[in-house]
N, C-alpha and C positions, 0 to 999 in steps of 0.2 A: 505494499501500500504507499502511496505517496506520501511524503511526510507534508504534516498541517501542522497550522498554528491557529489556536481559538481565540478570537478577540472578542470579549462579552459572549454573544450564544451563535457567533459566525465563524464558521471554517474558513480559513484561507489556505487555499494550496492550488496545486494544479489542475486538481479536476474540480474545481470550486469556480462559481464564478470571478471574476475580477472583483478585486475588495478597492473600493474608490473611495478616497479622502480629499475633503474638500476641507484644504488650507486657509483656515479662516488669518492665523497667525497675527500679524500685529494691523492687517487691513480695517481693523472695526474702529481706530482711528481714536481708541480710546472711550469711544461709546459704546455703550450697553444697546440700544437701539439698534446701532446697525448691527452689532453683532446677532440681535435675533434676527434681523432681513435677511443677512447673508444665512444665517441656521435653516431660513424657509428657503430661501433660491437651494440649497444642498438638498434638502428634502425634496422641494417638487422636481429637481433634477434627478434625483435617482441613487444620490451618493450613501455609504455606509457611514459614514462617519462623518465628523469636523474637526476639527484640531485648530489649537491655539499655542501661542509660545509664551511662557514666564521665566520670567528674570529677578534676580534682587539685584536692583541695578549697582546699588554701592559695592557689591558683591562681583559682578561679572565685568563692570568696568574701572577703571582708577578714576582717582580725582581729577588728574591730568585730562582725561578723555573727558569726566563730564562737563568741566569748565570748558571746554573748546565753543569757540562761535560758531553758532549754528541757529540763524531763527527760524523759528516755526511758528504754528498757531498757539505751544504753548508756552514761549517764552524765547529767549535769545541766544542759550546755552544749550548742549550737546544733552547736559543733565535734565534741564528742561523737559526736552523732547523724550528722552529715555523714560523720564517719570510719567510725563502725560500717558503714553502708551499705555502704560503697565493698568491693568485694570485691578480692582481691588476684591478683596474677600465677598463685601455682599454682593459686588456685580458676577463675581462666580458663581455664587449662590444661588442667582439671579438665571446664570445661564444653566447650571446645571438643571434646576427646576424646567425652566423653560426645555431643556432635551430632552428630560423624561416625559414630559407630557406629551410633546411631537413626537417622541418615539423614536430617537437617533443617539446613536454614539458618540461623545465625545473626549479627548485627551488632550493632551501638552506635550509640547518638546520642553524639557525644562532645562535651563543652562546654568544651574547650580543646586548645591544640595538641597538649600533653603527652599527653593522651588520643587523639588522633588517632593520635600514633607509638605509644601503648601498643597498640591495638587494631588498627594495621597489619600490627604482628608476629603476626598470627593471618591476615592476607590475607583481610580479610572481602569477601564478596560485593558489599556498597553501604555507604554511612554513611547515617545517619539526620541533618537537621538539625533540631534541636528548636525550636519556636516561639520560645523565648526566645534561640535564638542567631541569629534571623533577620536581626537587624542588626548581627551581628558581621561586618564586612567582611573582618577580619583572619583569622577562623577559617574563613569560605565559601571564601575564596582557599586557604587551606592545604589545608582538606579535598579540594578541586577537584581540589586538585594532584596527588592520589594517583592519578587518573584511573577512580574507582570510580562507579556511578551515584551520583547526589545524590535522599534522596526528604525535602524540605522541609513542614516544617509551618509554617501562616500562622496560629496563634492568635494573637489580640491584635495582629495588624500592619492596617495601612492597604494600601491598594492601593499607593499611593507606595512603602510601604517595601517590598511584595513584588517591585512592576518595579524597584527599585535592587537587591534581592537577585538578582534573573535576570539584572541585566546584568553583573553578577558572573561568576556561573555561568553563562551561557548556559541555554539551554534542552535542547540534544541530553544524551541521557543521565540525566533529571531525572522525577521524578513529584513534583507540586506538590498539598500535601493540604490541603484546606478543614478546617480545625480551629477549634473554639471553647475557649480555654483556661481553662476554668472546670470545677472535679471536686466533683460532676457539675455536666454540663450542663444548666440547664433547657429543656424544651420549644422556647418561645418564644424561646431564643438559639441553638438547631441552626441555621437559615438555610440550609437544603438547596438553595436555589436558589442558592446561590452555585456550588454544584456545574456545573450547564450553563455559567452565565458563564464561570467560570474556564476551561472548555473552549473558548467563543468566544473570550476575549480573547488565550489565552495557547499558546504554539506547543510545548506539552509534556502529559504525559500529566496527568490529574486522580485523585487519590485521596481517602479520607476517614481522617482520624483522629480518633475519636470517644471523649467522655468521657462519653456520657449513663447515665442509668439506662436499663436493659433492652437490648431491642436492636432495634424498629423503624426509629429513625432510621441505623443501618448498615446496614441490607437496604434501606431506599427510599434507601440513597445511593447505592447499585449500580443502582437503576433510573433512577437520574436521571444516570447514565452514569459513576461512579467505577470505574477498573478497578485499586483496591486500597483494603484496610479495614485498620485497624490497631486494635486495641482492645487496653486493658491489661486482663490475667488475672490473679485470683487463686484461691488454694485456699478463701477465706473470707473473705466481704466485712467479716467482724466484724474479723477481725485488726487487728493493731497495726500502724498506718502511716499515713500521707496518701493513698495511692493507692488504697489499698482498696476505697472507698467507690464509686469510679468504674468499678470493673472488673468483667469478668463472671467468675463461677465457672465451673466446668466445666459442667455443664447448661445453663448459657445460652450459652456458646462453640459449643458443640454444636447447638444450635438455630438458633442465628445464623448458622454456616455452613453448616446444613443449607438454609436459607431461602434465603441467598444464591446457594446452587448452581443452584436452582430457577428463580434470575429467567430466564435466558435461553429456557429452555422457557415460563416465563409471558408473556414478551413478546410471543413469535414473530415473523411478518415481516410483522405489520400488514394484511397481504391479508385479506379477509373470503370464507371459502370455506364451503362446507357439507362438514362430516369425514363419513367414511365412517361413523363411530361415531354418529353423529345420524340415517341412515336410516332405520334400521328405525322411530325413534322417529316421524318423517316420516310411514312406513307407518300407524302405530299410533294417532298424534292428529291427524294434520294432514287436515283435507277437502281434497278435489281441486277445484282453481280449473276453471272451466267459464264459458267467455264467455256462454254461455246463460244463467246464473244473473243475470248483470247485465241483464237483458229480463223478469227475474220479478219 
């Protein structure tokens, strides 16, 4: 039997429907109302889960970084921006309640141990390891200690770094995501052939976390064997914020999921047959073969 990972009540694996994650991330722009609207978009499009990002700002960033000038709707420094984008406990309580009522899973990528503890309060079905955190051994160990499935992105990482991360987490209960960490990702850096390469090398499930414009690479990723796809979503790509330009608007998300769900049918079983639907066409258009015709 193929390896599977259970996320909530959903099985993720090669013989299962593609597990699709709508990455809300920080595209809520600090607003619970926007977060709820994005959850609604994910549900109406047929996503399996939504994901957020959680940071303890003063732990993840140095004071020098936080003091760097960076004008935003929240203030004049990078610290003002980072703090403005962090949702509070009561915000996540509201989101947790909303997701439960709407019947969709949610979890987060946690960038530090305090954030893991914060999200663990809500008993998430899984944790995401962001590409930026793949080399943080302490965070990998701590997140893995919670006993939940780990979804690990591999953007800006070497094979050696990926191997080292998996030596810490193991390969059970892991989905490893091929990823390129540029927003948006150019076509010549999508490198989708890495998906079957990963599948051959690693004893875990392989997914795809995309930051490209459009939907074609994400659809092809599933045809190449990705069992899960994660894409950032937004209400409008022109909204203020760093991740919106590499995100899918509602119509794009709907189209991507529609096409991904068609892939198992389109791939078929590989055996060449004449379908019943073709037989009337044979009768109408094809000349009947006769051995006698070879001698004429």
